[in-house]
KOLTORGU-27650 format. One record per residue (C-alpha): residue in one letter; x, y, z. Coordinates in nm, 2 decimals. Layout:
  kolti      px      py      pz
      A       X       Y       Z
...
end
This chain:
  kolti      px      py      pz
      M    3.82   -4.74   -3.02
      M    3.56   -4.43   -3.09
      V    3.35   -4.28   -2.80
      P    3.03   -4.26   -2.93
      T    2.85   -3.89   -2.94
      T    2.48   -3.81   -2.84
      L    2.22   -3.80   -3.10
      M    2.16   -3.50   -3.29
      I    1.82   -3.34   -3.32
      D    1.75   -3.16   -3.65
      R    1.42   -3.02   -3.71
      R    1.25   -2.71   -3.86
      F    0.90   -2.52   -3.72
      R    0.70   -2.26   -3.88
      G    0.76   -1.89   -3.63
      V    1.08   -2.09   -3.48
      G    1.32   -2.18   -3.77
      R    1.59   -2.45   -3.76
      I    1.66   -2.62   -3.47
      K    1.97   -2.87   -3.43
      K    2.10   -2.94   -3.13
      A    2.26   -3.23   -2.94
      S    2.03   -3.45   -2.76
      G    2.22   -3.51   -2.47
      T    2.13   -3.86   -2.51
      K    2.27   -4.14   -2.69
      V    1.96   -4.36   -2.64
      L    1.78   -4.35   -2.99
      N    1.46   -4.43   -2.80
      V    1.51   -4.07   -2.56
      K    1.59   -3.86   -2.89
      R    1.25   -4.01   -3.01
      K    1.08   -3.90   -2.69
      L    1.23   -3.53   -2.72
      E    1.14   -3.47   -3.10
      R    0.77   -3.62   -2.99
      M    0.80   -3.34   -2.72
      L    0.90   -3.08   -3.01
      E    0.62   -3.15   -3.18
      A    0.37   -3.16   -2.90
      L    0.51   -2.79   -2.81
      Y    0.47   -2.67   -3.16
      Q    0.11   -2.76   -3.17
      D    0.03   -2.63   -2.83
      G    0.15   -2.29   -2.91
      R    0.49   -2.30   -2.73
      L    0.70   -2.09   -2.96
      D    0.85   -1.92   -2.68
      I    1.03   -2.27   -2.54
      L    1.13   -2.37   -2.86
      R    1.36   -2.05   -2.91
      L    1.47   -2.08   -2.57
      I    1.62   -2.42   -2.72
      R    1.67   -2.29   -3.09
      D    1.90   -2.03   -2.90
      G    2.10   -2.26   -2.61
      D    1.93   -2.09   -2.37
      L    1.74   -2.42   -2.25
      T    1.86   -2.78   -2.31
      L    1.65   -3.05   -2.45
      L    1.70   -3.23   -2.17
      A    1.58   -2.96   -1.93
      A    1.26   -2.91   -2.16
      F    1.17   -3.25   -2.14
      D    1.21   -3.27   -1.74
      A    0.98   -3.00   -1.72
      Y    0.76   -3.15   -1.99
      Q    0.74   -3.48   -1.80
      R    0.67   -3.33   -1.50
      K    0.39   -3.10   -1.62
      A    0.59   -2.77   -1.52
      L    0.63   -2.62   -1.84
      D    0.50   -2.30   -1.69
      Q    0.75   -2.30   -1.47
      L    1.00   -2.27   -1.73
      P    1.17   -1.89   -1.77
      T    1.09   -1.79   -2.13
      G    1.20   -1.47   -2.33
      E    0.97   -1.21   -2.10
      T    1.04   -1.32   -1.78
      M    1.43   -1.32   -1.83
      K    1.44   -0.94   -1.83
      A    1.60   -0.77   -1.54
      L    1.35   -0.74   -1.24
      E    1.53   -0.41   -1.12
      V    1.55   -0.24   -1.43
      T    1.19   -0.34   -1.56
      M    0.99   -0.27   -1.29
      T    1.13    0.04   -1.24
      A    1.07    0.14   -1.57
      W    0.67    0.05   -1.52
      L    0.66    0.25   -1.23
      D    0.80    0.54   -1.43
      G    0.51    0.50   -1.67
      L    0.26    0.51   -1.41
      R    0.03    0.84   -1.34
      A   -0.06    0.98   -1.03
      P   -0.31    0.99   -0.95
      E   -0.51    0.85   -1.23
      D   -0.35    0.48   -1.20
      Y   -0.23    0.50   -0.86
      S   -0.14    0.76   -0.56
      K    0.20    0.95   -0.56
      H    0.21    0.76   -0.18
      H    0.12    0.42   -0.36
      I    0.40    0.44   -0.64
      A    0.63    0.52   -0.38
      T    0.55    0.26   -0.15
      M    0.57    0.03   -0.53
      R    0.94    0.19   -0.54
      T    1.02    0.06   -0.19
      T    0.93   -0.27   -0.28
      V    1.14   -0.29   -0.57
      R    1.48   -0.19   -0.39
      Y    1.36   -0.48   -0.12
      L    1.34   -0.71   -0.37
      A    1.68   -0.56   -0.52
      E    1.87   -0.59   -0.17
      V    1.74   -0.97   -0.17
      N    1.90   -1.04   -0.53
      K    2.06   -0.77   -0.74
      A    2.11   -0.94   -1.05
      G    1.73   -1.13   -1.06
      M    1.51   -1.18   -1.34
      L    1.12   -1.11   -1.38
      A    1.10   -1.49   -1.37
      D    1.29   -1.50   -0.99
      L    1.02   -1.30   -0.86
      P    0.83   -1.60   -0.67
      A    1.16   -1.75   -0.55
      L    1.22   -1.34   -0.40
      L    0.88   -1.33   -0.23
      D    0.92   -1.66   -0.03
      K    1.24   -1.55    0.09
      L    1.11   -1.18    0.18
      R    0.84   -1.40    0.33
      D    1.07   -1.56    0.61
      T    1.24   -1.21    0.65
      L    1.02   -0.89    0.65
      G    0.71   -1.11    0.69
      K    0.79   -1.25    1.01
      P    0.85   -0.89    1.23
      H    0.65   -0.69    0.94
      P    0.36   -0.91    0.80
      R    0.16   -0.61    0.69
      S    0.47   -0.45    0.51
      F    0.55   -0.83    0.32
      N    0.14   -0.85    0.21
      L    0.19   -0.49    0.06
      A    0.48   -0.56   -0.16
      R    0.31   -0.90   -0.25
      A    0.07   -0.71   -0.37
      H    0.31   -0.48   -0.56
      V    0.43   -0.76   -0.74
      M    0.14   -0.89   -0.83
      A    0.02   -0.54   -0.98
      F    0.30   -0.53   -1.16
      V    0.30   -0.91   -1.30
      R   -0.09   -0.81   -1.41
      S   -0.01   -0.50   -1.56
      T    0.32   -0.62   -1.80
      L    0.22   -0.94   -1.85
      K   -0.14   -1.05   -1.79
      R   -0.36   -1.23   -1.50
      N   -0.36   -1.57   -1.46
      H    0.02   -1.56   -1.61
      P    0.20   -1.83   -1.51
      L    0.42   -1.64   -1.36
      W    0.09   -1.43   -1.16
      L    0.01   -1.77   -1.03
      A    0.31   -1.84   -0.90
      C    0.34   -1.52   -0.72
      A   -0.02   -1.56   -0.59
      A    0.11   -1.91   -0.47
      V    0.34   -1.78   -0.23
      E    0.07   -1.76    0.11
      P    0.04   -1.37    0.23
      R    0.14   -1.34    0.63
      K   -0.10   -1.37    0.89
      V   -0.17   -0.99    1.07
      P   -0.21   -1.00    1.41
      K   -0.55   -0.87    1.51
      T   -0.49   -0.52    1.65
      T   -0.73   -0.44    1.99
      K   -0.95   -0.19    1.93
      R   -0.79    0.17    2.08
      R   -1.02    0.35    2.32
      P   -1.07    0.72    2.29
      L   -0.92    0.95    2.54
      T   -1.09    1.10    2.83
      P   -1.08    1.46    2.90
      D   -0.80    1.40    3.19
      Q   -0.60    1.13    2.96
      M   -0.55    1.44    2.74
      R   -0.45    1.65    3.02
      N   -0.22    1.38    3.13
      W   -0.02    1.28    2.84
      F   -0.04    1.66    2.69
      P   -0.01    1.89    2.94
      A    0.09    2.21    2.80
      P   -0.06    2.29    2.45
      E    0.00    2.65    2.48
      T    0.39    2.61    2.51
      D    0.45    2.26    2.38
      V    0.43    2.19    1.99
      L    0.33    1.84    2.06
      D    0.07    1.87    2.31
      A   -0.06    2.15    2.08
      I   -0.11    1.92    1.81
      A   -0.25    1.67    1.98
      W   -0.52    1.94    2.13
      S   -0.60    2.05    1.80
      M   -0.67    1.72    1.66
      A   -0.87    1.59    1.97
      T   -1.08    1.92    1.98
      T   -1.18    1.96    1.58
      G   -1.19    1.55    1.45
      M   -0.90    1.67    1.20
      H   -0.69    1.41    1.11
      Q   -0.33    1.45    1.03
      K   -0.39    1.52    0.63
      E   -0.65    1.80    0.73
      L   -0.43    2.00    0.99
      W   -0.16    2.01    0.78
      G   -0.35    2.09    0.54
      R   -0.63    2.39    0.48
      W   -0.84    2.49    0.74
      E   -0.94    2.84    0.89
      V   -1.09    3.03    1.24
      L   -1.40    3.20    1.11
      G   -1.64    3.37    1.40
      D   -1.79    3.05    1.56
      R   -1.66    2.76    1.38
      V   -1.33    2.63    1.21
      V   -1.37    2.55    0.87
      I   -1.20    2.26    0.74
      H   -1.17    2.26    0.36
      G   -1.10    1.87    0.38
      T   -0.90    1.61    0.14
      K   -1.07    1.43   -0.17
      R   -1.41    1.38   -0.04
      E   -1.68    1.65   -0.07
      A   -1.84    1.57    0.30
      R   -1.48    1.65    0.39
      A   -1.55    1.99    0.34
      R   -1.71    2.10    0.69
      S   -1.79    2.34    0.97
      V   -1.72    2.24    1.31
      P   -1.79    2.40    1.68
      L   -1.51    2.67    1.80
      A   -1.45    2.48    2.12
      R   -1.09    2.56    2.16
      V   -0.85    2.73    1.86
      P   -0.66    2.48    1.70
      A   -0.28    2.57    1.69
      V   -0.11    2.62    1.34
      P    0.11    2.29    1.32
      G    0.48    2.36    1.47
      C    0.65    2.08    1.29
      L    0.63    1.87    0.99
      R    0.36    1.58    1.02
      R    0.62    1.34    1.01
      Q    0.81    1.44    1.33
      F    0.44    1.46    1.50
      E    0.37    1.10    1.43
      N    0.77    0.98    1.53
      A    0.73    1.18    1.82
      L    0.41    1.04    1.91
      R    0.50    0.70    1.85
      E    0.83    0.80    2.07
      L    0.60    0.89    2.37
      T    0.39    0.62    2.35
      D    0.23    0.30    2.20
      A   -0.08    0.33    2.36
      F   -0.25    0.49    2.10
      T   -0.22    0.64    1.75
      P   -0.27    1.00    1.60
      Y   -0.57    0.90    1.44
      D   -0.72    0.80    1.80
      L   -0.70    1.15    1.88
      R   -1.01    1.21    1.61
      R   -1.17    0.92    1.77
      T   -1.14    1.13    2.09
      Y   -1.33    1.38    1.90
      A   -1.63    1.16    1.84
      N   -1.65    1.00    2.15
      W   -1.59    1.36    2.34
      M   -1.91    1.46    2.12
      E   -2.13    1.21    2.22
      S   -2.08    1.20    2.57
      S   -2.17    1.62    2.55
      G   -2.49    1.53    2.39
      I   -2.45    1.65    2.08
      P   -2.76    1.50    1.87
      R   -2.57    1.20    1.58
      T   -2.66    1.40    1.27
      R   -2.45    1.71    1.38
      R   -2.18    1.50    1.50
      R   -2.18    1.32    1.17
      L   -2.11    1.64    0.98
      Y   -1.86    1.73    1.20
      M   -1.71    1.44    1.11
      G   -1.70    1.44    0.74
      H   -1.95    1.16    0.73
      G   -2.26    1.32    0.60
      A   -2.36    1.44    0.27
      G   -2.21    1.80    0.32
      D   -2.15    2.07    0.55
      V   -2.40    2.15    0.82
      T   -2.53    2.43    0.62
      D   -2.69    2.16    0.38
      L   -2.90    2.03    0.71
      Y   -2.98    2.35    0.88
      E   -3.10    2.69    0.78
      Q   -2.80    2.94    0.80
      H   -2.95    3.16    1.08
      E   -2.97    2.80    1.23
      V   -2.62    2.72    1.21
      T   -2.47    3.01    1.43
      A   -2.70    2.87    1.76
      F   -2.63    2.49    1.69
      L   -2.24    2.55    1.68
      V   -2.22    2.81    1.96
      E   -2.46    2.57    2.13
      D   -2.21    2.26    2.03
      A   -1.91    2.42    2.15
      T   -2.02    2.51    2.48
      K   -2.12    2.16    2.53
      L   -1.79    2.05    2.42
      R   -1.63    2.31    2.67
      A   -1.81    2.19    2.95
      F   -1.72    1.79    2.88
      A   -1.38    1.87    2.83
      G   -1.35    2.11    3.11
      L   -1.18    2.39    2.87
      S   -1.24    2.72    2.95
      S   -1.58    2.91    2.89
      S   -1.30    3.17    2.67
      I   -1.15    3.08    2.34
      E   -0.82    3.05    2.43
      G   -0.55    2.82    2.27
      R   -0.43    3.00    1.97
      L   -0.05    2.95    1.88
      K    0.16    3.14    1.62
      A    0.29    2.92    1.36
      V    0.67    2.82    1.40
      K    0.83    2.88    1.10
end
């Protein structure tokens, strides 16, 4: 007795060619439904799926199952079957800084690629939604911000290489971001707190940097960037924005950082989690307000104004204001009336 074989399907479609495959069924009615599905796919322009069936990368019954469930967009296509790590790395290599993204942003994107590769080294683009789901339950629990950033990187990549609203982009967008706990608003430090936390700015590198930030309002990039002391002021050349280039009162001579920026940030983190480096800049803003320095000048000293302090006042008035404001700051913070505190740069 002969065992019946599965029914054959033999169709031709323009742009695809001949599809001659075993249907996987012995039921004539099911075979006809498969043929109608192929015709519908052609009419809908899903030549990508027809080519997968033609090349044997997708079975007729698997395609039919997705077709019935209206889940065709979940099927892997030729463009989404590329190697994930290689494709994302090639995309990153083609980005330009700062035209496309900043160097720091591109570096964090490379970290995301490494995370994804660790989860599935042989992953394809089609695996991205599942990989994000997995990361959400692993990386996302202890580090929700890191997961949300990785999710944003993946969506930017898919949007750039495929398109917005591509089925893969929609599937990645469907992976919900992690809720980030609200952080308590940090308070600036009082002069006494500064002396308790950073008691030896003349001899200790960490203390010197902290006092430099708290008495000039410079953030990390600026302190590790370009600035200079000129007579009655500290001239800060700023970063990016024009208003960031400014002059501030010389309340205390800032120290040239004696360590790398990352070393300072790590040392401060080990010392306490009560505040961050940026809180030292907030401390400067609070001290100016408590000293009675007018709001207009405070904004200029913080780099929030439209330009340097000289843009607001006549040149001959600027010196008087800088000296007056420096005196107020020193009096409030309990600093010596003489200008002290310069440290030699540590090579």
